[in-house]
C-alpha positions as CSV (number, residue, x, y, z in Angstrom):
1,M,-7.1,-16.0,8.6
2,T,-9.3,-13.1,9.4
3,T,-8.2,-9.7,10.2
4,S,-10.9,-9.3,12.9
5,S,-8.9,-11.4,15.4
6,I,-7.4,-8.5,17.3
7,E,-4.6,-9.0,19.8
8,Q,-4.0,-5.3,20.4
9,S,-5.7,-2.1,19.1
10,M,-4.7,1.5,18.9
11,N,-7.1,4.2,17.7
12,T,-5.7,7.5,16.6
13,T,-6.9,10.8,18.0
14,S,-9.9,10.7,15.7
15,D,-12.3,7.9,14.7
16,K,-11.8,8.9,11.1
17,V,-8.7,6.8,10.9
18,L,-8.7,3.4,12.6
19,F,-5.6,1.3,13.3
20,D,-5.4,-2.2,14.7
21,V,-3.0,-5.1,14.7
22,D,-4.1,-8.7,14.8
23,R,-2.3,-11.6,16.5
24,Y,-0.5,-12.5,13.2
25,G,1.1,-9.1,13.0
26,V,-1.2,-7.8,10.3
27,A,-2.0,-4.1,10.7
28,T,-5.2,-2.7,9.3
29,V,-5.5,1.0,8.7
30,T,-9.0,2.1,7.9
31,L,-10.4,5.3,6.6
32,N,-13.6,5.7,8.5
33,N,-15.4,8.8,7.2
34,P,-18.1,7.1,5.1
35,D,-20.5,10.1,5.3
36,K,-18.0,12.1,3.3
37,H,-17.0,9.1,1.1
38,N,-13.7,8.8,3.2
39,A,-12.4,12.1,1.8
40,F,-9.4,13.3,3.6
41,D,-8.2,16.6,5.0
42,D,-5.2,18.0,6.8
43,E,-6.1,16.3,10.0
44,I,-6.6,12.9,8.5
45,I,-3.4,13.3,6.5
46,A,-1.5,14.0,9.7
47,Q,-3.1,11.0,11.4
48,L,-2.2,8.7,8.5
49,T,1.4,9.9,8.6
50,R,1.7,9.1,12.3
51,V,0.1,5.7,11.8
52,F,2.4,4.8,8.9
53,M,5.5,5.9,10.9
54,E,4.2,3.9,13.9
55,I,3.9,0.8,11.7
56,A,7.3,1.3,10.1
57,S,8.9,1.4,13.6
58,R,7.3,-1.9,14.8
59,N,9.2,-5.0,13.8
60,E,6.3,-7.3,15.0
61,I,4.1,-5.9,12.3
62,K,4.6,-8.0,9.2
63,L,2.1,-6.5,6.8
64,M,-0.4,-3.6,6.4
65,I,-3.9,-3.5,4.8
66,L,-5.2,-0.1,3.8
67,A,-9.0,-0.2,3.7
68,S,-12.0,2.0,4.2
69,T,-15.6,1.8,5.4
70,G,-18.7,2.5,3.4
71,K,-19.5,2.4,-0.3
72,S,-16.5,4.5,-1.5
73,F,-12.8,3.8,-0.9
74,S,-12.0,7.6,-0.9
75,A,-13.3,10.6,-2.7
76,G,-9.8,12.2,-2.3
77,A,-9.6,15.7,-0.8
78,D,-12.4,16.9,1.5
79,L,-14.4,19.8,-0.1
80,A,-14.4,21.8,3.1
81,W,-10.6,21.4,3.3
82,M,-10.3,22.5,-0.4
83,K,-12.4,25.5,0.3
84,R,-10.0,26.5,3.2
85,M,-7.0,25.9,0.9
86,A,-8.4,28.3,-1.7
87,S,-7.9,31.2,0.7
88,Y,-4.4,30.1,1.8
89,S,-1.3,32.0,0.8
90,L,1.3,30.4,-1.4
91,D,3.4,29.6,1.6
92,E,0.4,28.1,3.5
93,N,-0.5,26.0,0.4
94,L,3.1,24.8,0.1
95,T,3.1,23.7,3.8
96,D,-0.2,21.9,3.2
97,A,1.0,20.2,0.0
98,N,4.2,19.1,1.7
99,A,2.2,17.3,4.4
100,L,0.4,15.3,1.8
101,A,3.6,14.5,-0.1
102,H,5.3,13.2,3.1
103,M,2.3,11.1,4.0
104,L,2.4,9.5,0.5
105,K,6.2,8.9,0.9
106,A,5.7,7.3,4.3
107,L,3.2,4.9,2.7
108,N,5.2,4.2,-0.4
109,F,8.4,3.4,1.5
110,L,6.8,1.5,4.4
111,P,9.2,-1.4,5.1
112,Q,6.4,-3.9,5.4
113,P,4.3,-5.1,2.4
114,T,1.1,-3.2,1.9
115,I,-2.3,-4.2,0.4
116,A,-4.9,-1.7,-0.6
117,K,-8.5,-3.1,-0.5
118,I,-10.6,-1.0,-2.8
119,Q,-14.4,-1.6,-2.7
120,G,-15.6,1.4,-4.6
121,A,-14.7,4.8,-6.0
122,A,-11.1,6.1,-5.6
123,F,-10.8,9.6,-6.8
124,G,-8.0,12.2,-6.8
125,G,-5.5,11.6,-4.0
126,A,-7.0,8.2,-3.4
127,V,-5.5,7.0,-6.6
128,G,-2.2,8.1,-5.1
129,L,-2.9,5.9,-2.0
130,A,-3.5,2.9,-4.3
131,A,-0.4,3.6,-6.3
132,C,1.8,3.7,-3.2
133,C,0.7,0.2,-2.1
134,D,2.5,-3.0,-3.2
135,V,-0.7,-5.0,-4.0
136,V,-4.1,-3.5,-4.9
137,I,-7.1,-5.7,-4.8
138,A,-10.3,-4.1,-6.1
139,S,-13.9,-5.1,-6.4
140,D,-15.5,-5.1,-9.8
141,K,-17.5,-2.1,-8.5
142,A,-14.4,0.0,-8.0
143,S,-13.7,3.0,-10.2
144,F,-10.9,5.5,-10.4
145,C,-10.5,9.1,-11.5
146,L,-7.6,11.6,-11.5
147,S,-10.1,14.4,-11.3
148,E,-7.9,17.4,-10.4
149,V,-8.1,19.3,-13.7
150,K,-11.8,19.5,-13.4
151,L,-11.2,21.8,-10.4
152,G,-8.4,23.8,-12.1
153,L,-5.7,21.7,-10.2
154,I,-3.1,19.1,-11.1
155,P,-2.3,15.7,-9.4
156,A,1.1,16.9,-8.4
157,T,2.0,15.2,-5.1
158,I,0.7,11.9,-6.2
159,S,2.2,12.0,-9.6
160,P,5.5,10.2,-8.9
161,Y,3.7,7.2,-7.6
162,V,0.9,7.1,-10.2
163,I,3.5,7.5,-13.0
164,N,5.4,4.6,-11.6
165,A,2.3,2.5,-11.4
166,I,0.7,3.1,-14.8
167,G,3.4,4.8,-16.9
168,Q,3.9,8.2,-18.5
169,K,1.8,7.6,-21.5
170,A,-1.3,6.6,-19.5
171,C,-0.8,9.5,-17.2
172,R,-0.6,11.9,-20.1
173,R,-4.1,10.8,-20.9
174,Y,-5.7,10.5,-17.6
175,F,-4.1,13.6,-16.0
176,I,-5.5,15.8,-18.7
177,T,-8.9,14.1,-19.4
178,A,-10.0,13.4,-15.8
179,E,-11.9,10.4,-17.3
180,R,-13.4,7.9,-14.9
181,F,-12.1,4.4,-15.4
182,F,-13.1,1.2,-13.9
183,A,-11.4,-1.7,-12.1
184,D,-10.8,-3.8,-15.3
185,K,-9.0,-0.8,-17.0
186,A,-7.1,0.0,-13.8
187,Q,-5.8,-3.6,-13.9
188,Q,-4.8,-3.3,-17.5
189,L,-2.9,-0.1,-16.7
190,G,-1.1,-1.8,-13.7
191,L,-2.7,0.2,-10.9
192,V,-4.8,-2.7,-9.7
193,S,-3.3,-6.2,-9.1
194,E,-6.5,-8.2,-9.0
195,V,-10.2,-7.6,-9.6
196,V,-12.8,-9.7,-7.9
197,P,-16.6,-9.6,-7.3
198,L,-17.4,-7.4,-4.3
199,N,-18.6,-10.3,-2.2
200,E,-15.2,-12.0,-2.7
201,L,-13.1,-9.0,-1.8
202,D,-12.5,-9.8,1.9
203,N,-11.7,-13.4,1.2
204,T,-9.3,-12.5,-1.6
205,V,-7.5,-10.0,0.6
206,D,-7.2,-12.6,3.4
207,S,-5.8,-15.1,0.9
208,M,-3.2,-12.6,-0.2
209,V,-2.3,-11.9,3.4
210,T,-1.8,-15.6,4.0
211,T,0.3,-15.9,0.9
212,I,2.7,-13.2,2.1
213,L,2.8,-14.4,5.7
214,N,3.9,-17.8,4.5
215,N,7.2,-16.2,3.4
216,S,10.2,-15.1,5.5
217,P,9.3,-11.8,7.2
218,E,12.8,-10.3,6.8
219,A,13.1,-11.6,3.2
220,V,9.8,-10.0,2.3
221,K,11.0,-6.6,3.6
222,Q,14.3,-7.0,1.8
223,A,12.6,-8.0,-1.4
224,K,10.4,-5.0,-1.3
225,K,13.4,-2.7,-0.7
226,L,15.2,-4.5,-3.5
227,A,12.4,-3.6,-6.0
228,L,12.4,0.0,-4.8
229,D,16.2,0.4,-4.9
230,I,17.0,-1.4,-8.2
231,A,14.2,-0.1,-10.4
232,Y,15.4,1.9,-13.4
233,Q,19.1,1.5,-12.5
234,D,21.7,0.9,-15.2
235,I,23.0,-2.7,-15.2
236,N,26.7,-2.0,-14.5
237,E,29.4,-3.3,-12.2
238,A,28.2,-1.2,-9.3
239,L,24.7,-2.7,-9.6
240,I,26.0,-6.2,-10.0
241,S,28.1,-5.8,-6.9
242,L,25.1,-4.4,-4.9
243,T,22.8,-7.2,-5.9
244,S,25.4,-9.9,-5.2
245,E,26.0,-8.4,-1.7
246,R,22.3,-8.4,-0.9
247,I,21.8,-12.1,-1.8
248,A,25.0,-13.1,0.0
249,S,24.0,-11.2,3.1
250,I,20.5,-12.7,3.3
251,R,21.9,-16.2,2.7
252,V,23.9,-16.0,5.9
253,S,21.2,-14.3,7.9
254,S,19.2,-16.2,10.5
255,E,16.1,-16.4,8.4
256,G,18.1,-17.2,5.3
257,Q,19.8,-20.1,7.1
258,E,16.5,-21.3,8.6
259,G,14.7,-21.2,5.2
260,L,17.4,-23.2,3.4
261,T,17.7,-25.7,6.2
262,A,13.9,-26.2,6.4
263,F,13.8,-26.7,2.7
264,F,16.4,-29.4,2.6
265,E,15.0,-31.0,5.8
266,K,11.6,-31.0,4.2
267,R,9.9,-29.3,7.1
268,P,8.1,-25.9,7.6
269,A,10.3,-22.9,8.3
270,N,10.0,-21.6,11.9
271,W,8.3,-18.4,10.8
272,L,5.2,-20.3,9.6
273,I,2.2,-20.4,11.9
274,S,0.9,-23.9,12.0
275,E,-2.6,-23.0,11.0
276,K,-1.3,-21.0,8.1
277,N,1.3,-23.5,6.7
278,S,1.4,-23.7,3.0
279,D,1.1,-27.0,1.2
280,S,4.7,-26.8,0.0
281,V,7.8,-24.7,0.2
282,T,9.2,-23.7,-3.2
283,D,12.8,-23.4,-4.0
284,Q,13.7,-19.7,-4.5
285,K,17.5,-19.3,-4.9
286,G,17.5,-15.7,-6.1
């Protein structure tokens, strides 16, 4: 499966953010500002927010890839934007920060699974973008840096997502040192899911897309929501009741019934596209 087979395409108001959907229901959102290393400003943040909200509202979209053009994934905040912000009042800065925070929230809680494809440097807020995605596949040329303290700033709006991804102890180091670290370290920390040679990045992302699309679309969404909702909860009677209700509800859903029936009848489930059928269907009883 290649993400270049486009059934429909929608560009945002600027060519700095590209958005298209292929015939398999895979959306690709691409930062397209390579001359500035895909740094983002208030306009790009607003465009990304609109695109993420659009994707969330469309049931036919099954998965989203977040990518970028050029050598760098993203340098984080655009320097010209940062220069403007330096002259803003506190209230103006608060409005600006809230816009970034809401964009990150929209990405993190997108109902569909998300894959970040990181080919090069991801600095500052770009680390937050990666932390908000479900799967992060990086090339062995990728590097990361929480560089805010070098500028007298802090990684505040991205912090909830980065702390969730790599933990408090690692954040206490990298928030205060602004050290640059590479893809292998990012994988050890939990920010990156898989590291591959740069020339294998596209194929590896395509393989992950196929793996996810072989699963029940509704179950995938519900499984993602489960992970978000259940994390760090006390295991008590209320939680036991909630998780029991969720598995019972999905068992009697149309896709749950189809998946179980297909398994016992030893046939592909009806959500599988013939050219993407997996070799086997595994038994996942939850």
